[in-house]
C-alpha positions in Angstrom: 0.0 0.0 0.0 1.2 3.5 -0.9 2.4 5.8 1.9 -0.2 8.4 0.7 -3.0 5.8 0.9 -2.0 5.1 4.5 -2.2 8.8 5.3 -5.8 9.0 4.0 -6.7 5.9 5.9 -5.2 7.4 9.0 -7.2 10.6 8.5 -10.4 8.5 8.0 -9.7 6.6 11.2 -8.9 9.7 13.2 -12.1 11.5 12.1 -14.2 8.4 12.8 -12.6 7.9 16.2 -13.4 11.6 17.0 -17.0 11.2 16.0 -17.2 8.1 18.3 -15.7 10.0 21.1 -17.9 13.1 20.7 -21.0 10.8 20.8 -20.0 8.3 23.5 -22.7 7.9 26.1 -25.1 10.1 24.3 -28.6 9.4 23.0 -30.2 10.9 20.0 -31.9 13.6 22.0 -28.6 14.6 23.6 -27.0 14.8 20.1 -29.9 16.8 18.7 -29.8 19.3 21.6 -26.1 20.0 21.4 -25.2 22.3 18.5 -21.5 22.1 19.3 -21.4 18.3 19.1 -23.5 18.3 15.9 -21.2 20.8 14.3 -18.1 18.8 15.3 -19.6 15.6 14.1 -20.6 17.1 10.7 -17.1 18.6 10.3 -15.5 15.2 11.0 -17.8 13.5 8.6 -16.7 16.1 6.0 -13.1 15.3 6.6 -13.7 11.6 6.6 -15.5 11.7 3.2 -12.9 14.1 1.7 -10.1 11.7 2.7 -12.0 8.7 1.3 -12.7 10.6 -1.9 -9.0 11.4 -2.3 -8.1 7.8 -1.5 -10.5 6.6 -4.2 -9.0 8.9 -6.8 -5.4 8.0 -5.9 -5.7 4.3 -4.9 -9.0 2.9 -6.1 -8.1 -0.7 -5.2 -7.7 0.2 -1.5 -10.8 2.4 -1.5 -12.8 -0.5 -2.9 -12.0 -2.5 0.2 -14.1 -0.1 2.2 -17.7 -1.1 2.1 -20.1 1.6 0.9 -17.3 3.9 -0.2 -19.5 5.8 -2.7 -22.2 6.2 -0.1 -19.8 7.6 2.4 -18.5 10.1 -0.2 -22.0 11.1 -1.1 -22.9 11.6 2.6 -20.0 14.0 2.8 -21.3 15.9 -0.1 -24.7 16.2 1.5 -23.2 17.5 4.7 -21.0 20.0 2.9 -23.2 21.2 0.1 -26.7 20.4 1.4 -26.0 21.6 4.9 -29.4 23.3 5.2 -31.1 19.9 4.7 -29.0 17.7 7.0 -31.3 15.5 8.9 -30.0 14.8 12.4 -31.8 11.4 12.5 -29.9 10.3 9.4 -26.6 11.5 10.8 -27.3 9.7 14.1 -28.3 6.5 12.3 -25.0 6.6 10.4 -23.1 7.0 13.7 -24.9 4.1 15.3 -25.3 1.7 12.3 -22.3 2.4 10.1 -19.5 4.1 11.9 -18.4 1.0 14.0 -17.9 -1.2 11.0 -16.1 1.6 9.1 -13.7 2.0 12.0 -13.1 -1.7 12.1 -12.4 -2.0 8.4 -10.1 1.0 8.3 -8.2 -0.2 11.4 -7.7 -3.6 9.7 -6.4 -2.0 6.6 -3.9 0.1 8.6 -2.6 -3.0 10.3 -1.9 -4.8 7.1 1.6 -3.3 6.6 
């Protein structure tokens, strides 16, 4: 794996870990009520999606190992460009349902070499 690819994977892992930390012990109502946490989570999702997009452009084979790569990038685009329409329930669902597996896959990829 290219050194640049590892950097993007590291950035993805770091952003995903930050989201998990920001939301640890919280319920949806806590998330929805805390503007600062919502802003931080959305920023980290933007970073995560941007890093994954760069990885896909530079190393498509590695990006293809990340399930739902295209959906993650599309989610980033919604957060960045469709910010007025971001649905907190969808963001929370991604945090609960998708983030743990993404963290696991990226962690495994980083351990490969």
